[in-house]
Rosetta silent file (secondary structure, phi, psi, omega in degrees, C-alpha in Angstrom):
SEQUENCE: MARDDKKQTSNHEEQAHELQIQMPPEVQRGVYANQMMVAHTQEEFVLDFILATAPAGVVNARVLVSPSHAKRIVAALQENVARYESVFGEIGPVVSDEVPGNVVSH
SCORE:     score description
SCORE:     0.000 S_00000001
   1 L     0.000  -37.554  179.946  -25.176   26.350  -58.963 S_00000001
   2 H   -61.869  -36.649  179.850  -22.463   28.277  -57.135 S_00000001
   3 H   -64.092  -42.939  177.728  -24.389   31.502  -57.755 S_00000001
   4 H   -62.976  -38.888  178.746  -27.549   30.046  -56.151 S_00000001
   5 H   -62.591  -40.988  178.690  -25.497   28.890  -53.157 S_00000001
   6 H   -65.437  -41.409  179.610  -24.176   32.424  -52.689 S_00000001
   7 H   -62.421  -42.565  179.042  -27.685   33.869  -52.981 S_00000001
   8 H   -64.702  -42.104  178.247  -28.963   31.409  -50.341 S_00000001
   9 H   -62.606  -43.175  179.651  -26.040   32.243  -48.050 S_00000001
  10 H   -61.933  -45.447  178.405  -26.709   35.958  -48.503 S_00000001
  11 H   -62.518  -40.213  179.085  -30.406   35.530  -47.682 S_00000001
  12 H   -64.319  -41.474  178.801  -29.519   33.432  -44.643 S_00000001
  13 H   -64.351  -40.072  178.244  -27.053   36.082  -43.451 S_00000001
  14 H   -62.559  -43.165  179.208  -29.708   38.805  -43.881 S_00000001
  15 H   -64.731  -37.560 -179.851  -32.192   36.769  -41.839 S_00000001
  16 H   -66.255  -26.706 -178.118  -29.558   36.172  -39.148 S_00000001
  17 H   -93.694   -3.885  178.061  -29.025   39.955  -38.890 S_00000001
  18 L   -67.784  140.021 -179.626  -32.715   40.846  -38.663 S_00000001
  19 L  -112.575  121.432  177.444  -33.645   42.342  -35.336 S_00000001
  20 L   -79.427  117.963 -177.499  -37.094   41.657  -33.965 S_00000001
  21 L  -107.692  128.352  176.151  -38.306   44.943  -32.489 S_00000001
  22 L  -112.409  145.030  178.936  -41.144   45.044  -30.009 S_00000001
  23 L  -124.267  111.285  178.505  -42.905   48.199  -28.925 S_00000001
  24 L   -61.830  150.111 -177.698  -44.682   48.159  -25.572 S_00000001
  25 H   -54.779  -37.075 -178.597  -48.142   49.807  -25.602 S_00000001
  26 H   -68.839  -21.570  176.515  -47.008   52.675  -23.357 S_00000001
  27 H   -88.036  -34.058 -178.938  -44.312   53.539  -25.920 S_00000001
  28 H   -56.854  -37.379 -176.791  -46.612   53.103  -28.951 S_00000001
  29 L   -69.104  -22.691  178.183  -48.786   56.032  -27.931 S_00000001
  30 L    72.829  174.252  174.925  -45.754   58.343  -28.009 S_00000001
  31 L  -134.446  147.774  179.267  -45.302   61.659  -26.229 S_00000001
  32 L   -94.807  136.076  175.603  -45.567   65.165  -27.639 S_00000001
  33 L  -133.594  135.662  176.729  -42.659   67.565  -27.252 S_00000001
  34 L  -116.049    4.519  174.412  -42.490   71.161  -28.439 S_00000001
  35 E  -142.220  159.077  178.019  -39.021   71.878  -27.043 S_00000001
  36 E  -148.909  139.169  174.092  -35.787   69.922  -26.904 S_00000001
  37 E  -120.740  139.117  179.422  -32.555   70.313  -25.007 S_00000001
  38 E  -123.332  130.243  174.199  -29.338   68.601  -26.023 S_00000001
  39 E  -130.450  161.517  179.062  -26.317   68.140  -23.794 S_00000001
  40 E  -150.824  154.582  168.191  -23.222   66.036  -24.308 S_00000001
  41 L  -120.608 -175.392  178.174  -20.153   64.605  -22.696 S_00000001
  42 L   -64.474  -30.273 -173.533  -17.268   62.921  -24.471 S_00000001
  43 L   -95.807  -22.434 -172.939  -19.086   59.575  -24.243 S_00000001
  44 L  -155.155  160.001  171.013  -22.755   60.408  -24.878 S_00000001
  45 E  -109.510  139.559  177.887  -25.427   62.816  -26.038 S_00000001
  46 E  -113.730  119.680  179.899  -28.440   63.480  -23.814 S_00000001
  47 E  -109.394  111.822  177.422  -31.651   64.415  -25.637 S_00000001
  48 E  -103.296  120.870  178.203  -34.355   65.827  -23.368 S_00000001
  49 E   -99.806  128.056 -168.689  -37.774   66.209  -24.996 S_00000001
  50 E  -122.449  137.870  168.336  -39.916   68.815  -23.240 S_00000001
  51 E  -100.860  105.950 -177.435  -43.582   69.706  -23.247 S_00000001
  52 E  -100.256  116.671  173.976  -43.503   73.439  -22.536 S_00000001
  53 E  -134.490  140.954 -177.410  -46.766   75.042  -21.514 S_00000001
  54 L   -60.615  137.841    5.067  -47.072   78.273  -19.565 S_00000001
  55 L   -95.198    5.029 -175.394  -45.969   78.796  -16.897 S_00000001
  56 E  -143.929  178.995  176.601  -43.643   75.750  -16.891 S_00000001
  57 E  -137.028  166.061  178.718  -42.497   72.737  -18.834 S_00000001
  58 E  -136.929  137.477  173.676  -41.775   69.096  -18.129 S_00000001
  59 E   -75.750  116.076 -178.896  -39.228   66.707  -19.601 S_00000001
  60 E  -104.945   -2.238  173.171  -41.400   63.874  -20.833 S_00000001
  61 E  -160.206  140.773  175.462  -38.651   61.789  -22.443 S_00000001
  62 E  -130.115  128.023 -179.705  -34.882   61.504  -22.117 S_00000001
  63 E  -124.780  128.188  177.238  -32.798   59.587  -24.645 S_00000001
  64 E  -109.356  129.935 -179.087  -29.074   58.924  -24.240 S_00000001
  65 E  -137.600  158.945  176.132  -27.062   57.947  -27.320 S_00000001
  66 L   -72.578  159.495  177.645  -23.449   57.516  -28.339 S_00000001
  67 H   -57.430  -39.681 -179.411  -21.820   60.280  -30.420 S_00000001
  68 H   -67.964  -36.166  177.910  -21.803   58.062  -33.531 S_00000001
  69 H   -70.706  -36.538  176.607  -25.489   57.254  -33.101 S_00000001
  70 H   -58.394  -39.764  179.578  -26.258   60.965  -32.591 S_00000001
  71 H   -67.006  -37.951  176.699  -24.638   61.619  -35.965 S_00000001
  72 H   -66.670  -36.603  177.073  -26.773   58.889  -37.592 S_00000001
  73 H   -61.919  -45.926  179.208  -29.887   60.460  -36.015 S_00000001
  74 H   -59.052  -45.052 -179.849  -28.955   63.847  -37.518 S_00000001
  75 H   -62.904  -42.413  179.625  -28.467   62.242  -40.957 S_00000001
  76 H   -64.920  -40.777  178.316  -31.817   60.418  -40.723 S_00000001
  77 H   -65.347  -43.442  179.143  -33.600   63.620  -39.681 S_00000001
  78 H   -60.816  -42.780  179.325  -31.992   65.610  -42.510 S_00000001
  79 H   -63.296  -43.674 -178.063  -33.054   62.987  -45.046 S_00000001
  80 H   -71.922  -34.512  175.611  -36.614   62.900  -43.722 S_00000001
  81 H   -64.511  -41.264  178.306  -36.927   66.689  -43.553 S_00000001
  82 H   -61.700  -42.722  177.452  -35.816   66.852  -47.202 S_00000001
  83 H   -62.986  -44.973  179.306  -38.469   64.277  -48.138 S_00000001
  84 H   -57.338  -49.479 -177.398  -41.110   66.164  -46.137 S_00000001
  85 H   -65.849  -29.949  177.878  -40.227   69.466  -47.800 S_00000001
  86 H   -68.691  -24.831  179.222  -40.334   67.903  -51.270 S_00000001
  87 H   -93.985  -45.713 -170.475  -43.956   66.923  -50.606 S_00000001
  88 H  -107.441   -4.724 -178.069  -45.268   69.717  -48.359 S_00000001
  89 L    97.615  167.366 -175.594  -42.958   72.652  -49.061 S_00000001
  90 L   -64.404  138.020  174.903  -40.171   74.276  -47.124 S_00000001
  91 L   -77.367  136.943 -177.579  -40.408   74.366  -43.350 S_00000001
  92 L   -61.137  170.808 -178.627  -40.253   77.936  -42.041 S_00000001
  93 L   -60.778  148.840 -179.569  -37.244   79.423  -40.235 S_00000001
  94 L   -99.728  130.901  175.815  -36.304   78.021  -36.861 S_00000001
  95 L  -101.717  127.066 -175.673  -35.984   80.347  -33.874 S_00000001
  96 L  -123.866  131.423  172.117  -33.540   79.010  -31.294 S_00000001
  97 L   -98.838  102.441 -175.752  -32.887   80.162  -27.740 S_00000001
  98 E   -81.789  138.446  176.868  -29.339   79.026  -27.172 S_00000001
  99 L  -103.135  136.729 -177.857  -28.176   78.142  -23.678 S_00000001
 100 L   -59.358  155.858  176.676  -24.468   78.711  -22.903 S_00000001
 101 L    89.500 -146.246 -175.777  -22.118   75.733  -22.740 S_00000001
 102 L  -100.012   21.657  178.487  -22.837   72.347  -24.210 S_00000001
 103 L  -115.383  126.486  179.210  -26.631   72.580  -23.790 S_00000001
 104 E  -126.099  130.969  178.791  -28.779   73.810  -26.678 S_00000001
 105 E  -101.937  134.247  177.703  -32.537   74.258  -26.505 S_00000001
 106 L  -132.601    0.000    0.000  -34.667   73.917  -29.664 S_00000001
């Protein structure tokens, strides 16, 4: 009986930690970006997603995250790229135009 009580408590704790996520329609459609710039301060990372078309580009989304969350994003992307490549093959080499300082464009 004690084991069942623990299982019920565990399930209750999991339900208490569930986060209901809503996605507004304007976010659901997403935005396309073919360039990205990353800048950082000690407290945050700034991710600018850019749609670059000649002769100019526009930042169509900006996301600010903490350094620890930026590291989790990198880990999630690495895991998903590995899964993608296991199904579709290796992604070709990346060409990067680096900007001096703490800003990198990809």
